[in-house]
Backbone of each chain as ProteinMPNN parsed JSONL, in Angstrom:
{"seq_chain_A": "MLVLITYDVSTISDGGKKRLRRVAKKCEDFGVRVQNSVFECIVDAAQLKSLEIELEELIDPAVDSLRFYKLGNNHKYKVKHIGAKQSLDVEGPLIF", "coords_chain_A": {"N_chain_A": [[0.824, -1.181, 0.017], [0.233, 2.33, -0.444], [1.946, 4.663, 1.644], [1.972, 7.66, 3.027], [4.4, 9.651, 4.381], [4.986, 12.233, 6.571], [7.016, 14.761, 8.066], [8.129, 16.819, 10.732], [11.029, 18.157, 11.771], [12.809, 19.606, 14.316], [15.112, 21.782, 13.478], [16.472, 23.701, 14.801], [16.885, 22.861, 17.269], [19.064, 21.01, 19.593], [21.149, 18.805, 17.844], [19.367, 18.61, 15.825], [19.625, 18.842, 12.957], [21.062, 16.609, 12.386], [19.238, 14.562, 13.16], [17.276, 15.103, 11.297], [18.54, 14.529, 8.857], [18.889, 11.802, 9.291], [16.247, 10.803, 9.509], [15.256, 11.442, 6.925], [16.997, 9.789, 5.402], [16.306, 7.271, 6.261], [13.604, 7.127, 5.384], [14.131, 7.34, 2.652], [14.93, 4.749, 2.121], [12.659, 3.337, 1.772], [10.961, 4.637, -0.002], [9.968, 7.406, -2.091], [11.072, 10.758, -2.218], [8.891, 13.324, -2.281], [8.398, 15.883, -1.611], [10.049, 18.449, 0.456], [9.71, 17.552, 3.146], [8.219, 15.295, 2.853], [7.44, 12.042, 2.127], [6.66, 9.331, -0.079], [5.8, 6.068, 0.351], [5.962, 2.641, -0.621], [4.793, 0.081, 1.095], [4.309, -2.963, 2.965], [2.09, -4.126, 5.58], [3.665, -5.099, 7.708], [6.218, -4.032, 7.088], [5.615, -1.332, 7.382], [5.029, -1.142, 10.128], [7.533, -1.695, 11.212], [9.013, 0.346, 10.081], [7.742, 2.605, 11.307], [8.541, 2.214, 13.988], [11.325, 2.374, 13.762], [11.67, 4.978, 12.792], [10.573, 6.431, 14.891], [12.46, 6.075, 16.849], [14.48, 7.64, 15.897], [13.683, 10.3, 16.115], [13.221, 13.27, 18.23], [10.772, 13.201, 20.366], [9.755, 15.336, 21.824], [10.032, 17.596, 20.395], [9.978, 17.116, 17.736], [7.988, 15.683, 14.984], [6.153, 13.023, 13.468], [4.065, 11.879, 10.834], [1.853, 9.442, 9.592], [0.148, 8.484, 6.746], [-2.176, 6.337, 5.565], [-2.715, 5.405, 2.358], [-3.633, 3.333, 0.965], [-4.111, 0.855, -1.653], [-5.337, 1.543, -4.043], [-4.491, 4.107, -5.123], [-3.855, 5.908, -7.189], [-5.664, 7.772, -8.158], [-5.982, 9.525, -6.182], [-4.116, 11.388, -5.638], [-2.82, 14.531, -6.341], [-0.666, 16.705, -8.063], [0.761, 19.923, -8.178], [2.784, 22.263, -9.842], [6.428, 22.626, -9.231], [8.901, 20.021, -9.528], [7.617, 17.297, -10.105], [6.666, 14.112, -8.828], [8.211, 10.833, -9.028], [6.494, 7.917, -10.222], [6.101, 5.639, -7.937], [5.562, 3.043, -8.165], [5.481, 2.466, -10.795], [7.025, 1.612, -14.087], [10.55, 2.213, -14.52], [11.583, 4.535, -16.721], [14.059, 5.805, -18.765]], "CA_chain_A": [[0.02, 0.026, 0.01], [0.978, 3.625, -0.385], [1.881, 5.298, 2.849], [2.562, 8.999, 2.993], [5.043, 10.012, 5.615], [5.355, 13.667, 6.664], [7.669, 14.998, 9.281], [8.702, 18.107, 11.187], [12.097, 17.936, 12.686], [13.172, 20.998, 14.745], [16.54, 21.866, 13.168], [17.112, 24.677, 15.648], [17.217, 22.209, 18.585], [20.349, 20.23, 19.557], [21.203, 17.562, 17.027], [18.21, 18.597, 14.879], [20.034, 18.588, 11.542], [21.461, 15.207, 12.3], [18.021, 13.825, 13.177], [16.609, 15.354, 10.005], [19.231, 13.728, 7.872], [18.644, 10.328, 9.527], [14.845, 10.499, 9.185], [15.207, 11.37, 5.486], [17.766, 8.636, 4.939], [15.49, 6.067, 6.531], [12.477, 7.131, 4.455], [14.595, 6.934, 1.275], [15.065, 3.269, 1.953], [11.379, 2.744, 1.5], [10.159, 5.339, -0.944], [10.428, 8.511, -2.897], [10.833, 12.016, -1.609], [8.088, 14.137, -3.228], [8.653, 17.309, -1.184], [11.144, 18.462, 1.393], [9.464, 16.712, 4.361], [7.101, 14.356, 2.489], [7.834, 10.83, 1.336], [5.636, 8.351, -0.469], [6.485, 4.777, 0.47], [5.2, 1.491, -0.857], [5.154, -0.882, 2.08], [3.224, -3.825, 3.489], [1.776, -3.825, 7.016], [4.84, -5.402, 8.592], [7.28, -3.025, 6.823], [5.141, -0.058, 7.952], [5.212, -1.173, 11.567], [8.982, -1.631, 11.385], [9.395, 1.772, 9.75], [7.273, 3.442, 12.367], [9.408, 1.979, 15.155], [12.658, 2.871, 13.491], [11.633, 6.482, 12.767], [10.303, 6.93, 16.241], [13.737, 6.058, 17.579], [15.347, 8.682, 15.339], [13.268, 11.69, 16.429], [13.044, 13.731, 19.606], [9.313, 13.348, 20.406], [9.35, 16.529, 22.469], [10.015, 18.731, 19.496], [9.769, 16.63, 16.271], [6.807, 14.892, 14.809], [5.931, 12.155, 12.331], [2.674, 11.478, 10.526], [1.743, 8.413, 8.571], [-1.16, 8.446, 6.135], [-2.34, 5.132, 4.709], [-3.497, 5.711, 1.157], [-4.154, 2.104, 0.375], [-3.581, 0.329, -2.915], [-5.982, 2.261, -5.184], [-4.13, 5.502, -4.724], [-3.45, 6.762, -8.291], [-6.568, 8.902, -8.406], [-6.149, 10.261, -4.91], [-3.019, 12.353, -5.54], [-2.648, 15.587, -7.396], [0.513, 17.503, -7.874], [0.792, 21.146, -9.003], [4.074, 22.981, -9.674], [7.74, 22.122, -9.477], [9.316, 18.688, -9.115], [6.664, 16.181, -10.086], [7.304, 12.902, -8.279], [8.148, 9.606, -9.751], [5.466, 6.94, -9.917], [7.014, 4.7, -7.222], [5.24, 1.626, -8.539], [5.588, 2.356, -12.249], [8.308, 1.245, -14.613], [11.486, 3.34, -14.615], [11.885, 4.774, -18.139], [15.017, 6.92, -18.818]], "C_chain_A": [[0.922, 1.255, -0.015], [0.809, 4.245, 0.938], [2.654, 6.665, 2.668], [3.194, 9.263, 4.401], [5.443, 11.473, 5.573], [6.043, 13.865, 7.978], [8.066, 16.449, 9.526], [9.79, 17.762, 12.154], [12.666, 19.335, 13.039], [14.71, 21.07, 14.555], [17.219, 22.894, 14.06], [17.45, 24.014, 17.07], [18.5, 21.389, 18.427], [20.238, 18.978, 18.739], [20.085, 17.532, 16.031], [18.584, 18.235, 13.459], [20.448, 17.158, 11.391], [20.238, 14.328, 12.268], [17.264, 13.945, 11.809], [17.207, 14.526, 8.878], [18.928, 12.171, 7.995], [17.215, 9.91, 9.179], [14.67, 10.437, 7.678], [15.833, 10.185, 4.893], [16.917, 7.348, 5.092], [14.273, 5.995, 5.595], [12.896, 6.808, 3.041], [14.756, 5.484, 1.045], [13.768, 2.599, 1.549], [10.57, 3.467, 0.401], [10.829, 6.52, -1.607], [10.072, 9.813, -2.194], [10.068, 12.896, -2.63], [8.116, 15.637, -2.866], [9.661, 17.239, -0.091], [10.978, 17.503, 2.579], [8.378, 15.676, 4.106], [7.621, 13.233, 1.619], [6.624, 9.997, 1.023], [6.342, 6.937, -0.505], [5.529, 3.619, 0.105], [5.645, 0.4, 0.108], [3.992, -1.811, 2.434], [3.083, -3.511, 4.97], [2.932, -3.994, 7.908], [6.008, -4.362, 8.337], [6.893, -1.691, 7.461], [5.381, -0.041, 9.475], [6.7, -1.033, 11.914], [9.514, -0.209, 11.158], [8.989, 2.734, 10.849], [8.238, 3.356, 13.573], [10.778, 2.629, 14.911], [12.715, 4.432, 13.439], [11.395, 7.06, 14.051], [11.552, 6.979, 17.051], [14.682, 7.182, 17.159], [14.969, 10.14, 15.784], [13.344, 12.024, 17.927], [11.543, 14.1, 19.727], [8.846, 14.629, 21.131], [9.213, 17.659, 21.497], [9.795, 18.356, 18.011], [8.429, 15.84, 16.212], [6.832, 14.122, 13.486], [4.467, 11.923, 12.097], [2.703, 10.492, 9.422], [0.295, 8.416, 8.102], [-1.27, 7.27, 5.227], [-3.23, 5.452, 3.556], [-3.999, 4.48, 0.427], [-3.508, 1.734, -0.921], [-4.093, 1.136, -4.101], [-5.804, 3.8, -5.012], [-3.898, 6.459, -5.941], [-4.424, 7.963, -8.5], [-6.749, 9.796, -7.19], [-5.099, 11.313, -4.757], [-2.913, 13.282, -6.617], [-1.507, 16.497, -7.102], [0.394, 18.788, -8.794], [2.169, 21.802, -8.734], [5.28, 22.238, -9.873], [7.88, 20.643, -9.038], [8.242, 17.629, -8.99], [7.364, 14.899, -9.604], [7.311, 11.816, -9.266], [6.919, 8.803, -9.358], [6.255, 5.785, -9.274], [6.672, 3.271, -7.593], [5.335, 1.39, -10.016], [6.92, 1.876, -12.786], [9.229, 2.461, -14.74], [11.951, 3.436, -16.099], [12.853, 6.015, -18.165], [15.106, 7.441, -20.257]], "O_chain_A": [[2.108, 1.242, 0.316], [-0.324, 4.384, 1.397], [3.8, 6.723, 2.221], [2.547, 9.099, 5.436], [6.147, 11.909, 4.663], [5.69, 13.194, 8.948], [8.308, 17.2, 8.581], [9.554, 17.167, 13.205], [12.962, 20.133, 12.149], [15.482, 20.515, 15.337], [18.448, 22.957, 14.075], [18.184, 24.571, 17.886], [18.959, 21.111, 17.319], [19.322, 18.179, 18.93], [19.861, 16.486, 15.421], [17.925, 17.407, 12.83], [20.202, 16.551, 10.349], [20.17, 13.42, 11.44], [16.708, 12.975, 11.293], [16.503, 13.919, 8.072], [18.757, 11.428, 7.028], [16.984, 8.83, 8.636], [14.028, 9.519, 7.169], [15.284, 9.597, 3.962], [16.836, 6.5, 4.203], [13.95, 4.926, 5.076], [12.186, 6.124, 2.303], [14.726, 5.016, -0.094], [13.753, 1.47, 1.059], [9.573, 2.92, -0.069], [12.053, 6.626, -1.678], [8.978, 9.982, -1.657], [10.576, 13.165, -3.719], [7.889, 16.509, -3.705], [10.109, 16.157, 0.287], [11.89, 16.774, 2.97], [7.701, 15.233, 5.033], [8.162, 13.447, 0.534], [5.663, 9.971, 1.792], [7.29, 6.689, -1.25], [4.369, 3.651, 0.516], [6.739, -0.148, -0.031], [2.829, -1.469, 2.22], [3.854, -2.736, 5.536], [3.19, -3.16, 8.775], [6.665, -3.907, 9.273], [7.745, -0.998, 8.017], [5.87, 0.944, 10.028], [7.051, -0.303, 12.84], [10.321, 0.328, 11.917], [9.78, 3.574, 11.276], [8.677, 4.385, 14.088], [11.303, 3.342, 15.766], [13.634, 5.075, 13.947], [11.95, 8.116, 14.352], [11.695, 7.869, 17.89], [15.547, 7.619, 17.919], [15.805, 11.043, 15.818], [13.513, 11.139, 18.765], [11.109, 15.153, 19.26], [7.666, 14.972, 21.061], [8.412, 18.573, 21.694], [9.469, 19.2, 17.177], [7.863, 15.418, 17.221], [7.465, 14.543, 12.517], [3.698, 11.784, 13.048], [3.44, 10.632, 8.446], [-0.645, 8.362, 8.896], [-0.559, 7.182, 4.226], [-4.408, 5.749, 3.754], [-4.691, 4.57, -0.587], [-2.446, 2.259, -1.255], [-3.355, 1.381, -5.056], [-6.727, 4.589, -4.809], [-3.761, 7.668, -5.753], [-4.016, 9.027, -8.966], [-7.576, 10.708, -7.188], [-5.17, 12.092, -3.807], [-2.913, 12.87, -7.777], [-1.391, 17.014, -5.991], [0.0, 18.725, -9.959], [2.639, 21.883, -7.599], [5.26, 21.26, -10.62], [7.065, 20.121, -8.277], [7.984, 17.12, -7.899], [8.52, 14.65, -9.945], [6.546, 11.822, -10.23], [6.369, 8.995, -8.273], [6.974, 5.054, -9.955], [7.469, 2.37, -7.333], [5.28, 0.246, -10.467], [7.87, 1.741, -12.015], [8.784, 3.573, -15.021], [12.609, 2.539, -16.626], [12.521, 7.092, -17.67], [15.855, 8.38, -20.528]]}, "seq_chain_B": "MLVLITYDVSTISDGGKKRLRRVAKKCEDFGVRVQNSVFECIVDAAQLKSLEIELEELIDPAVDSLRFYKLGNNHKYKVKHIGAKQSLDVEGPLIF", "coords_chain_B": {"N_chain_B": [[-15.018, 15.348, 2.694], [-11.701, 14.271, 3.839], [-8.909, 16.047, 2.983], [-5.498, 16.085, 2.399], [-3.16, 18.561, 2.374], [-0.057, 19.321, 1.127], [2.884, 21.282, 0.93], [5.685, 22.729, -0.767], [7.344, 25.673, -0.629], [9.569, 27.786, -2.123], [11.552, 29.55, -0.153], [13.786, 30.945, -0.504], [13.693, 32.11, -2.926], [12.688, 34.964, -4.945], [10.165, 36.851, -3.299], [9.293, 34.655, -1.966], [8.84, 34.201, 0.814], [6.574, 35.638, 1.183], [4.76, 34.354, -0.545], [4.629, 31.932, 0.816], [3.461, 32.611, 3.248], [0.998, 33.413, 2.276], [-0.032, 31.058, 1.088], [-0.227, 29.405, 3.374], [-2.036, 30.876, 4.846], [-4.37, 30.766, 3.253], [-4.823, 27.908, 3.316], [-5.428, 27.693, 5.984], [-7.976, 28.69, 6.058], [-9.524, 26.572, 5.459], [-8.802, 24.379, 6.94], [-6.778, 22.531, 9.275], [-3.594, 23.162, 10.544], [-1.211, 20.708, 10.645], [1.452, 20.076, 10.544], [4.497, 21.868, 9.714], [4.361, 22.385, 6.916], [2.06, 21.069, 6.213], [-1.36, 20.559, 5.894], [-4.587, 19.577, 7.104], [-7.619, 19.326, 5.596], [-11.113, 19.654, 5.61], [-13.242, 19.22, 3.11], [-15.674, 19.641, 0.447], [-16.16, 18.274, -2.896], [-16.467, 20.513, -4.61], [-15.432, 22.661, -3.132], [-12.822, 21.785, -2.927], [-11.902, 21.84, -5.515], [-12.06, 24.602, -5.955], [-10.241, 25.514, -4.009], [-7.916, 24.394, -4.985], [-7.47, 25.821, -7.329], [-7.23, 28.392, -6.29], [-4.972, 28.187, -4.664], [-3.028, 27.434, -6.552], [-2.788, 29.766, -7.929], [-1.36, 31.293, -6.169], [1.144, 30.289, -5.819], [4.537, 29.992, -7.174], [4.946, 28.247, -9.876], [7.314, 27.356, -10.992], [9.205, 26.908, -9.037], [7.91, 26.27, -6.657], [5.712, 23.83, -5.048], [2.646, 22.044, -4.837], [0.786, 19.54, -3.19], [-2.058, 17.33, -3.274], [-3.855, 15.173, -1.341], [-6.369, 12.929, -1.423], [-8.159, 11.703, 1.229], [-10.552, 10.714, 1.698], [-13.707, 9.874, 3.403], [-13.714, 8.021, 5.47], [-11.474, 8.284, 7.338], [-10.349, 8.167, 9.834], [-8.87, 5.948, 10.748], [-6.706, 5.942, 9.28], [-4.661, 7.568, 9.774], [-1.745, 8.282, 11.509], [-0.057, 9.673, 14.277], [3.025, 10.63, 15.577], [4.959, 11.916, 18.229], [5.727, 15.398, 18.778], [3.188, 18.038, 19.12], [0.407, 17.076, 18.551], [-2.323, 16.847, 16.354], [-5.485, 18.665, 16.094], [-8.699, 17.069, 16.082], [-10.25, 17.567, 13.27], [-12.893, 17.29, 12.622], [-14.142, 16.684, 14.965], [-15.787, 17.424, 18.175], [-15.133, 20.561, 19.74], [-13.362, 20.645, 22.665], [-12.598, 22.36, 25.546]], "CA_chain_B": [[-13.845, 14.385, 2.773], [-10.438, 14.838, 4.299], [-7.834, 16.243, 1.957], [-4.251, 16.524, 2.945], [-2.405, 19.436, 1.379], [1.382, 19.523, 1.483], [3.51, 22.221, -0.029], [7.023, 23.257, -0.694], [7.481, 27.002, -1.202], [11.012, 28.171, -2.036], [11.588, 30.85, 0.53], [14.993, 31.733, -0.942], [13.421, 32.815, -4.272], [11.985, 36.318, -4.765], [8.809, 36.842, -2.894], [9.008, 33.315, -1.455], [8.238, 34.203, 2.092], [5.231, 36.182, 1.026], [3.938, 33.25, -1.072], [4.502, 30.933, 1.872], [2.45, 33.133, 4.208], [-0.322, 33.392, 1.581], [-0.517, 29.647, 0.948], [-0.591, 28.972, 4.727], [-3.293, 31.587, 5.267], [-5.454, 30.123, 2.489], [-5.162, 26.584, 3.849], [-6.035, 27.898, 7.335], [-9.416, 28.957, 5.867], [-10.176, 25.32, 5.157], [-8.479, 23.245, 7.754], [-5.917, 22.597, 10.428], [-2.119, 22.864, 10.257], [-0.678, 19.561, 11.486], [2.936, 20.262, 10.565], [4.841, 23.188, 9.138], [3.873, 22.509, 5.524], [1.037, 20.131, 5.995], [-2.686, 20.916, 6.381], [-5.672, 18.666, 6.844], [-8.827, 20.143, 5.285], [-12.419, 19.007, 5.351], [-13.874, 19.961, 1.982], [-16.365, 18.79, -0.558], [-15.491, 18.308, -4.213], [-16.475, 21.815, -5.158], [-14.554, 23.412, -2.348], [-11.437, 21.32, -3.217], [-11.573, 22.382, -6.853], [-11.833, 26.014, -5.766], [-9.025, 25.663, -3.239], [-6.782, 24.014, -5.875], [-7.282, 26.915, -8.223], [-6.741, 29.556, -5.567], [-3.616, 27.934, -4.25], [-2.202, 27.438, -7.719], [-2.475, 31.177, -8.275], [-0.507, 31.882, -5.115], [2.562, 29.761, -5.908], [5.349, 30.122, -8.39], [5.051, 26.757, -10.277], [8.672, 26.894, -11.452], [10.013, 26.577, -7.91], [7.103, 25.821, -5.539], [4.831, 22.755, -5.387], [1.536, 21.698, -3.971], [0.251, 18.175, -3.448], [-3.315, 17.103, -2.631], [-4.152, 13.731, -1.136], [-7.76, 12.708, -0.958], [-8.188, 10.6, 2.183], [-11.978, 10.177, 1.803], [-14.466, 10.173, 4.582], [-13.383, 7.051, 6.516], [-10.035, 8.487, 7.466], [-9.801, 8.187, 11.21], [-7.974, 4.859, 11.003], [-5.636, 5.96, 8.244], [-3.711, 8.602, 10.141], [-1.054, 8.024, 12.79], [0.834, 10.736, 14.655], [4.038, 10.263, 16.611], [5.81, 13.048, 18.613], [5.162, 16.686, 19.209], [2.104, 18.732, 18.431], [-0.699, 16.258, 18.007], [-3.306, 17.711, 15.698], [-6.869, 18.584, 16.484], [-9.632, 16.349, 15.259], [-10.933, 18.696, 12.639], [-14.358, 17.094, 12.559], [-14.674, 16.389, 16.276], [-16.195, 18.526, 18.987], [-14.05, 21.31, 20.406], [-13.539, 20.635, 24.107], [-11.446, 23.116, 26.144]], "C_chain_B": [[-12.651, 15.075, 3.3], [-9.462, 14.896, 3.168], [-6.605, 16.743, 2.696], [-3.553, 17.374, 1.912], [-0.989, 19.614, 1.948], [1.962, 20.417, 0.468], [4.965, 22.469, 0.252], [6.997, 24.631, -1.323], [8.94, 27.425, -0.998], [11.175, 29.521, -1.423], [12.878, 31.661, 0.162], [14.813, 32.374, -2.298], [12.735, 34.142, -3.936], [10.596, 36.207, -4.342], [8.301, 35.497, -2.215], [8.346, 33.293, -0.108], [6.803, 34.728, 2.089], [4.279, 35.065, 0.451], [3.64, 32.236, -0.002], [3.387, 31.362, 2.847], [1.069, 33.069, 3.554], [-0.926, 31.986, 1.472], [-1.017, 29.163, 2.343], [-1.946, 29.598, 5.199], [-4.541, 30.989, 4.505], [-5.83, 28.793, 3.027], [-5.844, 26.714, 5.181], [-7.584, 28.168, 7.176], [-10.232, 27.674, 5.766], [-9.853, 24.199, 6.131], [-7.503, 23.516, 8.846], [-4.452, 22.284, 10.036], [-1.693, 21.833, 11.243], [0.772, 19.507, 11.533], [3.222, 21.539, 9.766], [4.296, 23.349, 7.75], [2.779, 21.44, 5.185], [-0.297, 20.498, 6.696], [-3.632, 19.795, 6.145], [-6.914, 19.46, 6.708], [-10.004, 19.276, 5.11], [-13.155, 19.824, 4.287], [-14.745, 19.014, 1.198], [-15.722, 18.919, -1.913], [-15.424, 19.686, -4.816], [-15.481, 22.754, -4.453], [-13.054, 23.043, -2.698], [-11.0, 21.932, -4.551], [-11.195, 23.9, -6.679], [-10.49, 26.292, -5.002], [-7.76, 25.323, -4.132], [-6.428, 25.236, -6.775], [-6.694, 28.137, -7.464], [-5.293, 29.384, -5.124], [-2.614, 27.966, -5.474], [-1.873, 28.89, -8.151], [-1.496, 31.857, -7.276], [0.948, 31.466, -5.247], [3.25, 30.19, -7.176], [5.688, 28.638, -8.88], [6.405, 26.309, -10.716], [9.496, 26.463, -10.229], [9.206, 26.029, -6.68], [6.279, 24.554, -6.001], [3.727, 22.541, -4.361], [1.163, 20.26, -4.233], [-1.051, 18.003, -2.6], [-3.546, 15.67, -2.598], [-5.518, 13.604, -0.614], [-7.77, 11.495, -0.062], [-9.623, 10.115, 2.403], [-12.664, 10.545, 3.109], [-14.099, 9.237, 5.742], [-11.934, 7.131, 6.828], [-9.48, 8.425, 8.822], [-8.755, 7.066, 11.47], [-6.792, 4.878, 10.038], [-4.499, 6.883, 8.609], [-3.088, 8.274, 11.494], [-0.048, 9.179, 13.107], [1.809, 10.275, 15.736], [4.813, 11.594, 16.934], [5.033, 14.296, 18.986], [3.947, 17.175, 18.481], [1.108, 17.848, 17.798], [-1.799, 17.225, 17.48], [-4.678, 17.662, 16.389], [-7.611, 17.646, 15.569], [-10.522, 17.347, 14.52], [-12.443, 18.533, 12.445], [-14.944, 16.842, 13.9], [-15.13, 17.65, 17.005], [-15.004, 19.256, 19.56], [-14.304, 21.303, 21.873], [-12.361, 21.356, 24.726], [-11.35, 22.758, 27.636]], "O_chain_B": [[-12.548, 16.3, 3.242], [-9.22, 13.905, 2.479], [-6.66, 17.678, 3.494], [-3.375, 16.985, 0.758], [-0.795, 20.007, 3.099], [1.613, 20.359, -0.712], [5.409, 22.419, 1.399], [6.643, 24.736, -2.497], [9.465, 27.425, 0.115], [10.966, 30.539, -2.082], [13.017, 32.845, 0.469], [15.688, 33.102, -2.767], [12.283, 34.384, -2.817], [9.841, 35.489, -4.998], [7.115, 35.285, -1.96], [7.427, 32.511, 0.136], [5.957, 34.313, 2.881], [3.156, 34.888, 0.924], [2.521, 31.729, 0.086], [2.508, 30.578, 3.206], [0.087, 32.712, 4.204], [-2.11, 31.755, 1.717], [-2.099, 28.586, 2.452], [-2.804, 28.966, 5.816], [-5.597, 30.761, 5.096], [-7.017, 28.516, 3.2], [-6.745, 25.937, 5.495], [-8.362, 27.886, 8.088], [-11.449, 27.672, 5.955], [-10.543, 23.18, 6.155], [-7.406, 24.652, 9.31], [-4.142, 21.323, 9.332], [-1.777, 22.001, 12.46], [1.333, 18.945, 12.474], [2.321, 22.182, 9.227], [3.789, 24.426, 7.439], [2.629, 21.003, 4.044], [-0.345, 20.711, 7.907], [-3.542, 19.108, 5.127], [-7.258, 20.216, 7.616], [-9.893, 18.218, 4.491], [-13.616, 20.94, 4.526], [-14.603, 17.792, 1.255], [-14.757, 19.674, -2.032], [-14.438, 20.021, -5.471], [-14.783, 23.535, -5.1], [-12.182, 23.911, -2.743], [-9.897, 22.461, -4.689], [-10.176, 24.374, -7.182], [-9.741, 27.204, -5.35], [-6.702, 25.936, -3.989], [-5.265, 25.604, -6.938], [-5.785, 28.809, -7.952], [-4.492, 30.315, -5.201], [-1.502, 28.483, -5.363], [-0.792, 29.163, -8.674], [-0.902, 32.891, -7.581], [1.86, 32.188, -4.844], [2.629, 30.682, -8.118], [6.567, 27.955, -8.354], [6.685, 25.115, -10.821], [10.437, 25.687, -10.401], [9.78, 25.404, -5.789], [6.183, 24.274, -7.196], [3.884, 22.831, -3.175], [1.214, 19.801, -5.375], [-1.148, 18.432, -1.451], [-3.468, 14.977, -3.613], [-5.839, 14.081, 0.474], [-7.442, 10.39, -0.496], [-9.865, 9.211, 3.202], [-12.219, 11.443, 3.824], [-14.176, 9.651, 6.899], [-11.203, 6.163, 6.617], [-8.276, 8.602, 9.009], [-7.869, 7.227, 12.31], [-5.99, 3.945, 9.994], [-3.507, 6.992, 7.888], [-3.782, 8.025, 12.48], [0.718, 9.579, 12.232], [1.422, 9.603, 16.692], [5.257, 12.291, 16.022], [3.885, 14.258, 19.429], [3.695, 16.775, 17.344], [0.969, 17.868, 16.575], [-2.123, 18.245, 18.089], [-4.978, 16.747, 17.156], [-7.217, 17.441, 14.42], [-11.45, 17.904, 15.106], [-13.162, 19.488, 12.149], [-16.168, 16.783, 14.009], [-14.91, 18.772, 16.549], [-13.974, 18.643, 19.839], [-15.301, 21.856, 22.339], [-11.216, 20.994, 24.453], [-10.472, 23.263, 28.336]]}, "name": "protein", "num_of_chains": 2, "seq": "MLVLITYDVSTISDGGKKRLRRVAKKCEDFGVRVQNSVFECIVDAAQLKSLEIELEELIDPAVDSLRFYKLGNNHKYKVKHIGAKQSLDVEGPLIFMLVLITYDVSTISDGGKKRLRRVAKKCEDFGVRVQNSVFECIVDAAQLKSLEIELEELIDPAVDSLRFYKLGNNHKYKVKHIGAKQSLDVEGPLIF"}
């Protein structure tokens, strides 16, 4: 299923930039960055659970936040992009 | 239905900060800010169309982007929040 992950990491707090890099890196293992703090990941339920736990360990819950939105499998008609940097179709064929 | 709106506005480009303020202000008219660049809005199809058009006019499509994710009506079980600043339930009663 498609899961949208959005995050706010407080880069003005101690170690914030490091946490931000780590959160982005972890999300990159599972999906595509579509905006600065927004990733679209194709995961099954077990992967999602594991990803939630790993990301939770990377953030400072007092100042940072993570949100997970389950968009299901029939998601092609649920997403609209306007403007710069159109995302890849994470499930489509890669054509160069 | 619940629509998630995420945006990247390039604040280093000319007029970027102004565009960012305007985009946030417009989104505030329809929903709740849950993260810095993430809003959850309860809109019907006509309101969504109108919001898309209005937001598109506020951004610079060469450097900024907007994404709209339709989460439908049965969205309570699709969203998980971890960490700081839990959002309001935009459809629930306001209890102070």
